[in-house]
N, CA, C, O and the ligand as a Tripos MOL2 file, in Angstrom:
@<TRIPOS>MOLECULE
protein
  301   299    76     0     0
PROTEIN
NO_CHARGES

@<TRIPOS>ATOM
      1 N           0.8580   -1.1720   -0.0450 N.3       1 MET1
      2 CA         -0.0280    0.0100   -0.0330 C.3       1 MET1
      3 C           0.8470    1.2920    0.0130 C.2       1 MET1
      4 O           1.7970    1.3760    0.7910 O.2       1 MET1
      5 N           0.5160    2.2440   -0.8030 N.am      2 VAL2
      6 CA          1.2290    3.4790   -0.8680 C.3       2 VAL2
      7 C           0.5700    4.4360    0.0790 C.2       2 VAL2
      8 O          -0.6530    4.5720    0.1060 O.2       2 VAL2
      9 N           1.4300    5.1310    0.8930 N.am      3 CYS3
     10 CA          0.9240    6.1050    1.8450 C.3       3 CYS3
     11 C           0.1950    7.2580    1.1320 C.2       3 CYS3
     12 O           0.7520    7.8750    0.2230 O.2       3 CYS3
     13 N          -1.1000    7.5580    1.5630 N.am      4 PRO4
     14 CA         -1.7310    8.6530    0.8870 C.3       4 PRO4
     15 C          -1.2810   10.0380    1.2540 C.2       4 PRO4
     16 O          -1.7690   11.0120    0.6800 O.2       4 PRO4
     17 N          -0.3700   10.1640    2.1860 N.am      5 PHE5
     18 CA          0.1110   11.3950    2.6340 C.3       5 PHE5
     19 C           1.4210   11.8110    1.9870 C.2       5 PHE5
     20 O           1.6340   12.9720    1.6340 O.2       5 PHE5
     21 N           2.3370   10.7640    1.8380 N.am      6 CYS6
     22 CA          3.6740   11.0950    1.3010 C.3       6 CYS6
     23 C           4.0450   10.2390    0.0990 C.2       6 CYS6
     24 O           5.1080   10.4020   -0.4990 O.2       6 CYS6
     25 N           3.1460    9.3260   -0.2390 N.am      7 SER7
     26 CA          3.2990    8.4280   -1.4620 C.3       7 SER7
     27 C           4.4210    7.4460   -1.4040 C.2       7 SER7
     28 O           4.7390    6.8380   -2.4260 O.2       7 SER7
     29 N           5.0840    7.2390   -0.1950 N.am      8 LYS8
     30 CA          6.0740    6.1770   -0.0010 C.3       8 LYS8
     31 C           5.3010    4.8380    0.2940 C.2       8 LYS8
     32 O           4.1440    4.8180    0.7130 O.2       8 LYS8
     33 N           6.0480    3.7420    0.0370 N.am      9 GLU9
     34 CA          5.4720    2.4700    0.3050 C.3       9 GLU9
     35 C           5.3240    2.2520    1.8000 C.2       9 GLU9
     36 O           6.2650    2.5290    2.5440 O.2       9 GLU9
     37 N           4.1880    1.7710    2.2650 N.am     10 MET10
     38 CA          3.8880    1.4660    3.6780 C.3      10 MET10
     39 C           4.2380    0.0270    3.9710 C.2      10 MET10
     40 O           4.2100   -0.8260    3.0840 O.2      10 MET10
     41 N           4.5820   -0.2500    5.2720 N.am     11 GLU11
     42 CA          5.0220   -1.5480    5.6710 C.3      11 GLU11
     43 C           3.7980   -2.2900    6.2820 C.2      11 GLU11
     44 O           3.1570   -1.7790    7.2010 O.2      11 GLU11
     45 N           3.4880   -3.4910    5.7630 N.am     12 LYS12
     46 CA          2.3580   -4.2690    6.3080 C.3      12 LYS12
     47 C           2.7490   -4.8800    7.6250 C.2      12 LYS12
     48 O           3.8970   -5.2810    7.8180 O.2      12 LYS12
     49 N           1.8190   -4.9510    8.5140 N.am     13 GLY13
     50 CA          2.1450   -5.6290    9.7930 C.3      13 GLY13
     51 C           0.7820   -5.9060   10.5010 C.2      13 GLY13
     52 O          -0.3140   -5.6740    9.9890 O.2      13 GLY13
     53 N           0.9830   -6.4190   11.7180 N.am     14 ILE14
     54 CA         -0.1430   -6.7930   12.5390 C.3      14 ILE14
     55 C          -0.1350   -6.0670   13.9060 C.2      14 ILE14
     56 O           0.8350   -6.1290   14.6620 O.2      14 ILE14
     57 N          -1.2430   -5.3870   14.1820 N.am     15 LEU15
     58 CA         -1.4310   -4.7410   15.5040 C.3      15 LEU15
     59 C          -1.9480   -5.9050   16.3850 C.2      15 LEU15
     60 O          -2.7800   -6.7050   15.9570 O.2      15 LEU15
     61 N          -1.4650   -5.9650   17.5370 N.am     16 SER16
     62 CA         -1.9920   -6.8790   18.5800 C.3      16 SER16
     63 C          -1.7800   -6.5150   20.0320 C.2      16 SER16
     64 O          -0.8740   -5.7600   20.3840 O.2      16 SER16
     65 N          -2.5970   -7.0430   20.8220 N.am     17 GLY17
     66 CA         -2.3800   -6.5980   22.2550 C.3      17 GLY17
     67 C          -3.5130   -7.1580   23.1280 C.2      17 GLY17
     68 O          -4.4780   -7.7370   22.6300 O.2      17 GLY17
     69 N          -3.3680   -6.9720   24.4000 N.am     18 ASP18
     70 CA         -4.3760   -7.2720   25.3670 C.3      18 ASP18
     71 C          -4.2990   -6.2350   26.5260 C.2      18 ASP18
     72 O          -3.4990   -5.2990   26.5040 O.2      18 ASP18
     73 N          -5.1440   -6.4500   27.5010 N.am     19 GLY19
     74 CA         -5.1680   -5.4800   28.6030 C.3      19 GLY19
     75 C          -3.8720   -5.4690   29.4600 C.2      19 GLY19
     76 O          -3.6560   -4.5030   30.1910 O.2      19 GLY19
     77 N          -3.0310   -6.4760   29.3980 N.am     20 ARG20
     78 CA         -1.8950   -6.4670   30.2100 C.3      20 ARG20
     79 C          -0.6580   -5.9810   29.4980 C.2      20 ARG20
     80 O           0.1370   -5.2440   30.0820 O.2      20 ARG20
     81 N          -0.4650   -6.3880   28.2040 N.am     21 SER21
     82 CA          0.7980   -6.1670   27.5270 C.3      21 SER21
     83 C           0.8160   -4.8550   26.7260 C.2      21 SER21
     84 O           1.8720   -4.4360   26.2510 O.2      21 SER21
     85 N          -0.3240   -4.2210   26.5780 N.am     22 GLY22
     86 CA         -0.3700   -3.0250   25.7100 C.3      22 GLY22
     87 C          -0.4790   -3.3660   24.2130 C.2      22 GLY22
     88 O          -0.5260   -4.5500   23.8780 O.2      22 GLY22
     89 N          -0.5200   -2.4020   23.3200 N.am     23 VAL23
     90 CA         -0.8040   -2.6610   21.9190 C.3      23 VAL23
     91 C           0.5850   -2.5840   21.2020 C.2      23 VAL23
     92 O           1.3500   -1.6360   21.3840 O.2      23 VAL23
     93 N           0.8600   -3.6180   20.3930 N.am     24 THR24
     94 CA          2.1530   -3.6330   19.6630 C.3      24 THR24
     95 C           1.8650   -3.8790   18.2170 C.2      24 THR24
     96 O           0.8130   -4.4060   17.8540 O.2      24 THR24
     97 N           2.8890   -3.4590   17.3180 N.am     25 TRP25
     98 CA          2.7370   -3.6920   15.9010 C.3      25 TRP25
     99 C           4.0510   -4.4380   15.4790 C.2      25 TRP25
    100 O           5.1630   -4.1030   15.8850 O.2      25 TRP25
    101 N           3.8090   -5.4960   14.6110 N.am     26 LYS26
    102 CA          4.9550   -6.1760   14.1080 C.3      26 LYS26
    103 C           4.8370   -6.3060   12.5710 C.2      26 LYS26
    104 O           3.7720   -6.6350   12.0490 O.2      26 LYS26
    105 N           5.9470   -6.0410   11.8620 N.am     27 ALA27
    106 CA          5.8510   -6.2420   10.3720 C.3      27 ALA27
    107 C           5.6810   -7.6520    9.9680 C.2      27 ALA27
    108 O           6.2490   -8.5450   10.5970 O.2      27 ALA27
    109 N           4.8960   -7.9060    8.9070 N.am     28 GLY28
    110 CA          4.5960   -9.2730    8.4520 C.3      28 GLY28
    111 C           3.1770   -9.6760    8.6110 C.2      28 GLY28
    112 O           2.2830   -8.8390    8.7330 O.2      28 GLY28
    113 N           2.9520  -11.0680    8.6100 N.am     29 ASP29
    114 CA          1.6040  -11.5250    8.6820 C.3      29 ASP29
    115 C           1.2590  -12.1480   10.0560 C.2      29 ASP29
    116 O           0.1500  -12.6520   10.2380 O.2      29 ASP29
    117 N           2.1820  -12.1160   11.0010 N.am     30 LYS30
    118 CA          1.8270  -12.7500   12.3160 C.3      30 LYS30
    119 C           1.9460  -11.8010   13.3910 C.2      30 LYS30
    120 O           2.7730  -10.8900   13.3550 O.2      30 LYS30
    121 N           1.1070  -11.9930   14.3990 N.am     31 LYS31
    122 CA          1.1060  -11.0600   15.5180 C.3      31 LYS31
    123 C           2.3840  -11.2540   16.3620 C.2      31 LYS31
    124 O           3.0840  -12.2610   16.2520 O.2      31 LYS31
    125 N           2.6540  -10.2340   17.2140 N.am     32 ALA32
    126 CA          3.8870  -10.3170   17.9960 C.3      32 ALA32
    127 C           3.7610  -11.4810   18.9990 C.2      32 ALA32
    128 O           2.6910  -11.6710   19.5770 O.2      32 ALA32
    129 N           4.8650  -12.2810   19.2200 N.am     33 SER33
    130 CA          4.9180  -13.3360   20.1790 C.3      33 SER33
    131 C           5.6080  -12.8170   21.4830 C.2      33 SER33
    132 O           6.0480  -11.6730   21.5970 O.2      33 SER33
    133 N           5.6520  -13.7090   22.3860 N.am     34 ILE34
    134 CA          6.4260  -13.3550   23.6220 C.3      34 ILE34
    135 C           7.8500  -12.9930   23.3610 C.2      34 ILE34
    136 O           8.3920  -12.0800   23.9830 O.2      34 ILE34
    137 N           8.4640  -13.6990   22.4470 N.am     35 ILE35
    138 CA          9.8710  -13.4440   22.0600 C.3      35 ILE35
    139 C           9.9880  -12.1120   21.4030 C.2      35 ILE35
    140 O          10.9410  -11.3810   21.6710 O.2      35 ILE35
    141 N           9.0320  -11.7520   20.5270 N.am     36 ASP36
    142 CA          9.0340  -10.3890   19.8270 C.3      36 ASP36
    143 C           8.9980   -9.2430   20.8590 C.2      36 ASP36
    144 O           9.5070   -8.1510   20.6030 O.2      36 ASP36
    145 N           8.4280   -9.4930   21.9520 N.am     37 LYS37
    146 CA          8.2560   -8.3930   22.8890 C.3      37 LYS37
    147 C           9.6320   -7.9360   23.3970 C.2      37 LYS37
    148 O           9.7490   -6.8380   23.9410 O.2      37 LYS37
    149 N          10.6700   -8.7610   23.2270 N.am     38 LEU38
    150 CA         12.0380   -8.3470   23.6050 C.3      38 LEU38
    151 C          12.7180   -7.5310   22.5170 C.2      38 LEU38
    152 O          13.7650   -6.9340   22.7680 O.2      38 LEU38
    153 N          12.1410   -7.4870   21.2900 N.am     39 GLY39
    154 CA         12.8070   -6.7790   20.2440 C.3      39 GLY39
    155 C          12.1870   -6.7720   18.8290 C.2      39 GLY39
    156 O          12.7650   -5.8500   18.2530 O.2      39 GLY39
    157 N          11.5080   -7.2050   18.1750 N.am     40 GLY40
    158 CA         10.9030   -7.2370   16.8320 C.3      40 GLY40
    159 C           9.5730   -6.5940   16.6950 C.2      40 GLY40
    160 O           8.9980   -6.5740   15.6070 O.2      40 GLY40
    161 N           9.0310   -6.0320   17.8410 N.am     41 SER41
    162 CA          7.7040   -5.3710   17.7280 C.3      41 SER41
    163 C           7.8110   -4.0660   18.4130 C.2      41 SER41
    164 O           8.7760   -3.7760   19.1200 O.2      41 SER41
    165 N           6.7740   -3.2550   18.1880 N.am     42 TYR42
    166 CA          6.7880   -1.8020   18.5880 C.3      42 TYR42
    167 C           5.5140   -1.4660   19.2830 C.2      42 TYR42
    168 O           4.4230   -1.8110   18.8300 O.2      42 TYR42
    169 N           5.6590   -0.7830   20.3980 N.am     43 LYS43
    170 CA          4.4550   -0.3600   21.1260 C.3      43 LYS43
    171 C           3.7260    0.7380   20.3720 C.2      43 LYS43
    172 O           4.3900    1.5820   19.7690 O.2      43 LYS43
    173 N           2.3600    0.7790   20.3690 N.am     44 VAL44
    174 CA          1.5860    1.7520   19.6810 C.3      44 VAL44
    175 C           1.1310    2.7390   20.6540 C.2      44 VAL44
    176 O           0.2350    2.4700   21.4540 O.2      44 VAL44
    177 N           1.7770    3.9960   20.6120 N.am     45 GLY45
    178 CA          1.4730    4.9910   21.6190 C.3      45 GLY45
    179 C           0.1090    5.4710   21.6190 C.2      45 GLY45
    180 O          -0.3210    5.9910   22.6490 O.2      45 GLY45
    181 N          -0.6460    5.3610   20.5660 N.am     46 ALA46
    182 CA         -2.0050    5.9760   20.5100 C.3      46 ALA46
    183 C          -3.0280    5.0880   21.0610 C.2      46 ALA46
    184 O          -4.1890    5.4790   21.1830 O.2      46 ALA46
    185 N          -2.6330    3.8380   21.4230 N.am     47 ALA47
    186 CA         -3.5920    2.7970   21.9180 C.3      47 ALA47
    187 C          -4.2150    3.1010   23.2670 C.2      47 ALA47
    188 O          -3.5410    3.5550   24.1920 O.2      47 ALA47
    189 N          -5.5430    2.8370   23.3690 N.am     48 LYS48
    190 CA         -6.1480    2.9580   24.6750 C.3      48 LYS48
    191 C          -6.4330    1.3990   25.0430 C.2      48 LYS48
    192 O          -6.7810    0.5690   24.2030 O.2      48 LYS48
    193 N          -6.2500    1.1460   26.3130 N.am     49 TYR49
    194 CA         -6.2670   -0.2500   26.6930 C.3      49 TYR49
    195 C          -7.6400   -0.6800   27.2880 C.2      49 TYR49
    196 O          -8.2780    0.0730   28.0240 O.2      49 TYR49
    197 N          -8.0530   -1.8810   26.9490 N.am     50 THR50
    198 CA         -9.1370   -2.5100   27.5700 C.3      50 THR50
    199 C          -8.7450   -3.9000   27.9480 C.2      50 THR50
    200 O          -7.5810   -4.2590   27.7710 O.2      50 THR50
    201 N          -9.6280   -4.6980   28.4510 N.am     51 LEU51
    202 CA         -9.3740   -6.0690   28.9330 C.3      51 LEU51
    203 C          -9.3180   -7.0460   27.7570 C.2      51 LEU51
    204 O          -8.7830   -8.1480   27.8790 O.2      51 LEU51
    205 N          -9.9060   -6.6060   26.5550 N.am     52 ALA52
    206 CA        -10.0620   -7.5260   25.4560 C.3      52 ALA52
    207 C          -8.8060   -7.5920   24.6090 C.2      52 ALA52
    208 O          -8.2440   -6.5500   24.2720 O.2      52 ALA52
    209 N          -8.3290   -8.8290   24.2390 N.am     53 ALA53
    210 CA         -7.2580   -8.9690   23.3270 C.3      53 ALA53
    211 C          -7.7620   -8.7840   21.9640 C.2      53 ALA53
    212 O          -8.9580   -8.9310   21.7150 O.2      53 ALA53
    213 N          -6.7820   -8.4260   20.9500 N.am     54 PHE54
    214 CA         -7.2150   -8.3000   19.5660 C.3      54 PHE54
    215 C          -5.9560   -8.3110   18.6700 C.2      54 PHE54
    216 O          -4.8300   -8.1840   19.1490 O.2      54 PHE54
    217 N          -6.1950   -8.4680   17.3410 N.am     55 THR55
    218 CA         -5.2250   -8.3230   16.2900 C.3      55 THR55
    219 C          -5.8960   -7.5060   15.1690 C.2      55 THR55
    220 O          -7.0980   -7.6590   14.9480 O.2      55 THR55
    221 N          -5.1260   -6.6180   14.4350 N.am     56 ILE56
    222 CA         -5.6480   -5.8720   13.3270 C.3      56 ILE56
    223 C          -4.5270   -5.8180   12.3230 C.2      56 ILE56
    224 O          -3.4100   -5.4340   12.6700 O.2      56 ILE56
    225 N          -4.8030   -6.2080   11.0320 N.am     57 GLU57
    226 CA         -3.7720   -6.0310    9.9940 C.3      57 GLU57
    227 C          -3.7240   -4.5040    9.6280 C.2      57 GLU57
    228 O          -4.7210   -3.9170    9.2060 O.2      57 GLU57
    229 N          -2.5530   -3.9180    9.8070 N.am     58 ALA58
    230 CA         -2.3260   -2.4920    9.6050 C.3      58 ALA58
    231 C          -1.0720   -2.1170    8.8930 C.2      58 ALA58
    232 O          -0.0330   -2.7390    9.1170 O.2      58 ALA58
    233 N          -1.1200   -1.1300    8.0450 N.am     59 TYR59
    234 CA          0.0550   -0.6020    7.3110 C.3      59 TYR59
    235 C           0.5280    0.5950    8.0440 C.2      59 TYR59
    236 O          -0.2300    1.4340    8.5310 O.2      59 TYR59
    237 N           1.9220    0.6340    8.1020 N.am     60 TYR60
    238 CA          2.5980    1.7130    8.8590 C.3      60 TYR60
    239 C           3.5060    2.5240    7.9330 C.2      60 TYR60
    240 O           4.2570    1.9040    7.1810 O.2      60 TYR60
    241 N           3.4990    3.8200    7.9270 N.am     61 CYS61
    242 CA          4.3940    4.7120    7.1820 C.3      61 CYS61
    243 C           5.3320    5.2940    8.2390 C.2      61 CYS61
    244 O           4.8870    6.0540    9.0990 O.2      61 CYS61
    245 N           6.6180    4.9520    8.1920 N.am     62 SER62
    246 CA          7.5570    5.4730    9.1890 C.3      62 SER62
    247 C           7.8420    6.9780    8.9180 C.2      62 SER62
    248 O           8.2530    7.7110    9.8170 O.2      62 SER62
    249 N           7.6090    7.4200    7.6400 N.am     63 ALA63
    250 CA          7.9200    8.8290    7.3890 C.3      63 ALA63
    251 C           6.8340    9.8240    8.0020 C.2      63 ALA63
    252 O           7.1440   10.9080    8.4960 O.2      63 ALA63
    253 N           5.5780    9.3620    7.9200 N.am     64 CYS64
    254 CA          4.5040   10.1440    8.4670 C.3      64 CYS64
    255 C           4.0770    9.7320    9.8550 C.2      64 CYS64
    256 O           3.2870   10.4300   10.4890 O.2      64 CYS64
    257 N           4.5760    8.6220   10.3360 N.am     65 LYS65
    258 CA          4.0860    8.0470   11.5860 C.3      65 LYS65
    259 C           2.6190    7.8050   11.5980 C.2      65 LYS65
    260 O           1.9620    8.1120   12.5930 O.2      65 LYS65
    261 N           2.0700    7.2740   10.5540 N.am     66 LYS66
    262 CA          0.6630    6.9600   10.3950 C.3      66 LYS66
    263 C           0.4580    5.5280   10.1260 C.2      66 LYS66
    264 O           1.2890    4.8950    9.4760 O.2      66 LYS66
    265 N          -0.7140    4.9370   10.6420 N.am     67 MET67
    266 CA         -1.1260    3.6110   10.2940 C.3      67 MET67
    267 C          -2.4510    3.6760    9.6420 C.2      67 MET67
    268 O          -3.2710    4.5570    9.9020 O.2      67 MET67
    269 N          -2.6520    2.6770    8.7460 N.am     68 ILE68
    270 CA         -3.9760    2.5660    8.1090 C.3      68 ILE68
    271 C          -4.4120    1.2060    8.1470 C.2      68 ILE68
    272 O          -3.6210    0.3170    7.8310 O.2      68 ILE68
    273 N          -5.7590    0.9060    8.5530 N.am     69 PHE69
    274 CA         -6.3250   -0.3960    8.5010 C.3      69 PHE69
    275 C          -7.7690   -0.2690    8.0890 C.2      69 PHE69
    276 O          -8.4200    0.7540    8.3030 O.2      69 PHE69
    277 N          -8.2750   -1.3970    7.4590 N.am     70 ASP70
    278 CA         -9.6830   -1.4050    6.9950 C.3      70 ASP70
    279 C         -10.4960   -1.8680    8.1710 C.2      70 ASP70
    280 O         -10.0580   -2.6930    8.9730 O.2      70 ASP70
    281 N         -11.6860   -1.3240    8.2580 N.am     71 THR71
    282 CA        -12.6020   -1.7370    9.3100 C.3      71 THR71
    283 C         -14.0210   -1.3140    8.9960 C.2      71 THR71
    284 O         -14.2540   -0.3490    8.2670 O.2      71 THR71
    285 N         -14.9560   -2.0460    9.5540 N.am     72 ASP72
    286 CA        -16.2780   -1.5550    9.5930 C.3      72 ASP72
    287 C         -16.6490   -1.4250   11.0870 C.2      72 ASP72
    288 O         -15.8300   -1.7480   11.9470 O.2      72 ASP72
    289 N         -17.8460   -0.9660   11.3990 N.am     73 ILE73
    290 CA        -18.2270   -0.7790   12.7550 C.3      73 ILE73
    291 C         -19.4950   -1.4410   13.0420 C.2      73 ILE73
    292 O         -20.3770   -1.5040   12.1850 O.2      73 ILE73
    293 N         -19.6330   -1.9620   14.2690 N.am     74 GLU74
    294 CA        -20.9550   -2.6430   14.6640 C.3      74 GLU74
    295 C         -21.3730   -2.1290   16.0170 C.2      74 GLU74
    296 O         -20.5380   -1.7850   16.8530 O.2      74 GLU74
    297 N         -22.6390   -2.0800   16.2210 N.am     75 LYS75
    298 CA        -23.1650   -1.7550   17.5190 C.3      75 LYS75
    299 C         -23.1960   -3.0540   18.3930 C.2      75 LYS75
    300 O         -23.6130   -3.0080   19.5510 O.2      75 LYS75
    301 ZN          3.6570    8.6230    4.6700 Zn       76 ZN76
@<TRIPOS>BOND
     1     1     2 1
     2     2     3 1
     3     3     4 2
     4     3     5 am
     5     5     6 1
     6     6     7 1
     7     7     8 2
     8     7     9 am
     9     9    10 1
    10    10    11 1
    11    11    12 2
    12    11    13 am
    13    13    14 1
    14    14    15 1
    15    15    16 2
    16    15    17 am
    17    17    18 1
    18    18    19 1
    19    19    20 2
    20    19    21 am
    21    21    22 1
    22    22    23 1
    23    23    24 2
    24    23    25 am
    25    25    26 1
    26    26    27 1
    27    27    28 2
    28    27    29 am
    29    29    30 1
    30    30    31 1
    31    31    32 2
    32    31    33 am
    33    33    34 1
    34    34    35 1
    35    35    36 2
    36    35    37 am
    37    37    38 1
    38    38    39 1
    39    39    40 2
    40    39    41 am
    41    41    42 1
    42    42    43 1
    43    43    44 2
    44    43    45 am
    45    45    46 1
    46    46    47 1
    47    47    48 2
    48    47    49 am
    49    49    50 1
    50    50    51 1
    51    51    52 2
    52    51    53 am
    53    53    54 1
    54    54    55 1
    55    55    56 2
    56    55    57 am
    57    57    58 1
    58    58    59 1
    59    59    60 2
    60    59    61 am
    61    61    62 1
    62    62    63 1
    63    63    64 2
    64    63    65 am
    65    65    66 1
    66    66    67 1
    67    67    68 2
    68    67    69 am
    69    69    70 1
    70    70    71 1
    71    71    72 2
    72    71    73 am
    73    73    74 1
    74    74    75 1
    75    75    76 2
    76    75    77 am
    77    77    78 1
    78    78    79 1
    79    79    80 2
    80    79    81 am
    81    81    82 1
    82    82    83 1
    83    83    84 2
    84    83    85 am
    85    85    86 1
    86    86    87 1
    87    87    88 2
    88    87    89 am
    89    89    90 1
    90    90    91 1
    91    91    92 2
    92    91    93 am
    93    93    94 1
    94    94    95 1
    95    95    96 2
    96    95    97 am
    97    97    98 1
    98    98    99 1
    99    99   100 2
   100    99   101 am
   101   101   102 1
   102   102   103 1
   103   103   104 2
   104   103   105 am
   105   105   106 1
   106   106   107 1
   107   107   108 2
   108   107   109 am
   109   109   110 1
   110   110   111 1
   111   111   112 2
   112   111   113 am
   113   113   114 1
   114   114   115 1
   115   115   116 2
   116   115   117 am
   117   117   118 1
   118   118   119 1
   119   119   120 2
   120   119   121 am
   121   121   122 1
   122   122   123 1
   123   123   124 2
   124   123   125 am
   125   125   126 1
   126   126   127 1
   127   127   128 2
   128   127   129 am
   129   129   130 1
   130   130   131 1
   131   131   132 2
   132   131   133 am
   133   133   134 1
   134   134   135 1
   135   135   136 2
   136   135   137 am
   137   137   138 1
   138   138   139 1
   139   139   140 2
   140   139   141 am
   141   141   142 1
   142   142   143 1
   143   143   144 2
   144   143   145 am
   145   145   146 1
   146   146   147 1
   147   147   148 2
   148   147   149 am
   149   149   150 1
   150   150   151 1
   151   151   152 2
   152   151   153 am
   153   153   154 1
   154   154   155 1
   155   155   156 2
   156   155   157 am
   157   157   158 1
   158   158   159 1
   159   159   160 2
   160   159   161 am
   161   161   162 1
   162   162   163 1
   163   163   164 2
   164   163   165 am
   165   165   166 1
   166   166   167 1
   167   167   168 2
   168   167   169 am
   169   169   170 1
   170   170   171 1
   171   171   172 2
   172   171   173 am
   173   173   174 1
   174   174   175 1
   175   175   176 2
   176   175   177 am
   177   177   178 1
   178   178   179 1
   179   179   180 2
   180   179   181 am
   181   181   182 1
   182   182   183 1
   183   183   184 2
   184   183   185 am
   185   185   186 1
   186   186   187 1
   187   187   188 2
   188   187   189 am
   189   189   190 1
   190   190   191 1
   191   191   192 2
   192   191   193 am
   193   193   194 1
   194   194   195 1
   195   195   196 2
   196   195   197 am
   197   197   198 1
   198   198   199 1
   199   199   200 2
   200   199   201 am
   201   201   202 1
   202   202   203 1
   203   203   204 2
   204   203   205 am
   205   205   206 1
   206   206   207 1
   207   207   208 2
   208   207   209 am
   209   209   210 1
   210   210   211 1
   211   211   212 2
   212   211   213 am
   213   213   214 1
   214   214   215 1
   215   215   216 2
   216   215   217 am
   217   217   218 1
   218   218   219 1
   219   219   220 2
   220   219   221 am
   221   221   222 1
   222   222   223 1
   223   223   224 2
   224   223   225 am
   225   225   226 1
   226   226   227 1
   227   227   228 2
   228   227   229 am
   229   229   230 1
   230   230   231 1
   231   231   232 2
   232   231   233 am
   233   233   234 1
   234   234   235 1
   235   235   236 2
   236   235   237 am
   237   237   238 1
   238   238   239 1
   239   239   240 2
   240   239   241 am
   241   241   242 1
   242   242   243 1
   243   243   244 2
   244   243   245 am
   245   245   246 1
   246   246   247 1
   247   247   248 2
   248   247   249 am
   249   249   250 1
   250   250   251 1
   251   251   252 2
   252   251   253 am
   253   253   254 1
   254   254   255 1
   255   255   256 2
   256   255   257 am
   257   257   258 1
   258   258   259 1
   259   259   260 2
   260   259   261 am
   261   261   262 1
   262   262   263 1
   263   263   264 2
   264   263   265 am
   265   265   266 1
   266   266   267 1
   267   267   268 2
   268   267   269 am
   269   269   270 1
   270   270   271 1
   271   271   272 2
   272   271   273 am
   273   273   274 1
   274   274   275 1
   275   275   276 2
   276   275   277 am
   277   277   278 1
   278   278   279 1
   279   279   280 2
   280   279   281 am
   281   281   282 1
   282   282   283 1
   283   283   284 2
   284   283   285 am
   285   285   286 1
   286   286   287 1
   287   287   288 2
   288   287   289 am
   289   289   290 1
   290   290   291 1
   291   291   292 2
   292   291   293 am
   293   293   294 1
   294   294   295 1
   295   295   296 2
   296   295   297 am
   297   297   298 1
   298   298   299 1
   299   299   300 2
@<TRIPOS>SUBSTRUCTURE
     1 MET1         2 RESIDUE 1 A MET
     2 VAL2         6 RESIDUE 1 A VAL
     3 CYS3        10 RESIDUE 1 A CYS
     4 PRO4        14 RESIDUE 1 A PRO
     5 PHE5        18 RESIDUE 1 A PHE
     6 CYS6        22 RESIDUE 1 A CYS
     7 SER7        26 RESIDUE 1 A SER
     8 LYS8        30 RESIDUE 1 A LYS
     9 GLU9        34 RESIDUE 1 A GLU
    10 MET10       38 RESIDUE 1 A MET
    11 GLU11       42 RESIDUE 1 A GLU
    12 LYS12       46 RESIDUE 1 A LYS
    13 GLY13       50 RESIDUE 1 A GLY
    14 ILE14       54 RESIDUE 1 A ILE
    15 LEU15       58 RESIDUE 1 A LEU
    16 SER16       62 RESIDUE 1 A SER
    17 GLY17       66 RESIDUE 1 A GLY
    18 ASP18       70 RESIDUE 1 A ASP
    19 GLY19       74 RESIDUE 1 A GLY
    20 ARG20       78 RESIDUE 1 A ARG
    21 SER21       82 RESIDUE 1 A SER
    22 GLY22       86 RESIDUE 1 A GLY
    23 VAL23       90 RESIDUE 1 A VAL
    24 THR24       94 RESIDUE 1 A THR
    25 TRP25       98 RESIDUE 1 A TRP
    26 LYS26      102 RESIDUE 1 A LYS
    27 ALA27      106 RESIDUE 1 A ALA
    28 GLY28      110 RESIDUE 1 A GLY
    29 ASP29      114 RESIDUE 1 A ASP
    30 LYS30      118 RESIDUE 1 A LYS
    31 LYS31      122 RESIDUE 1 A LYS
    32 ALA32      126 RESIDUE 1 A ALA
    33 SER33      130 RESIDUE 1 A SER
    34 ILE34      134 RESIDUE 1 A ILE
    35 ILE35      138 RESIDUE 1 A ILE
    36 ASP36      142 RESIDUE 1 A ASP
    37 LYS37      146 RESIDUE 1 A LYS
    38 LEU38      150 RESIDUE 1 A LEU
    39 GLY39      154 RESIDUE 1 A GLY
    40 GLY40      158 RESIDUE 1 A GLY
    41 SER41      162 RESIDUE 1 A SER
    42 TYR42      166 RESIDUE 1 A TYR
    43 LYS43      170 RESIDUE 1 A LYS
    44 VAL44      174 RESIDUE 1 A VAL
    45 GLY45      178 RESIDUE 1 A GLY
    46 ALA46      182 RESIDUE 1 A ALA
    47 ALA47      186 RESIDUE 1 A ALA
    48 LYS48      190 RESIDUE 1 A LYS
    49 TYR49      194 RESIDUE 1 A TYR
    50 THR50      198 RESIDUE 1 A THR
    51 LEU51      202 RESIDUE 1 A LEU
    52 ALA52      206 RESIDUE 1 A ALA
    53 ALA53      210 RESIDUE 1 A ALA
    54 PHE54      214 RESIDUE 1 A PHE
    55 THR55      218 RESIDUE 1 A THR
    56 ILE56      222 RESIDUE 1 A ILE
    57 GLU57      226 RESIDUE 1 A GLU
    58 ALA58      230 RESIDUE 1 A ALA
    59 TYR59      234 RESIDUE 1 A TYR
    60 TYR60      238 RESIDUE 1 A TYR
    61 CYS61      242 RESIDUE 1 A CYS
    62 SER62      246 RESIDUE 1 A SER
    63 ALA63      250 RESIDUE 1 A ALA
    64 CYS64      254 RESIDUE 1 A CYS
    65 LYS65      258 RESIDUE 1 A LYS
    66 LYS66      262 RESIDUE 1 A LYS
    67 MET67      266 RESIDUE 1 A MET
    68 ILE68      270 RESIDUE 1 A ILE
    69 PHE69      274 RESIDUE 1 A PHE
    70 ASP70      278 RESIDUE 1 A ASP
    71 THR71      282 RESIDUE 1 A THR
    72 ASP72      286 RESIDUE 1 A ASP
    73 ILE73      290 RESIDUE 1 A ILE
    74 GLU74      294 RESIDUE 1 A GLU
    75 LYS75      298 RESIDUE 1 A LYS
    76 ZN76       301 GROUP 0 **** ****
């Protein structure tokens, strides 16, 4: 995916987290593991924490410091 703000290529990765570990993003197709928490994943500063765990496929632009992911919403 090309960044809509700066037109550079974005890096595909997986957002994941739970209420204890915080929200992390790791490049590739798999969520961060326990081992990645020591070095291959990055904390997402914008995250607000709940008790529910989750993963989201998200693209990251390191130039703009933005992430993009597809979603719909449900009540
Ligand atoms: Zn960008």
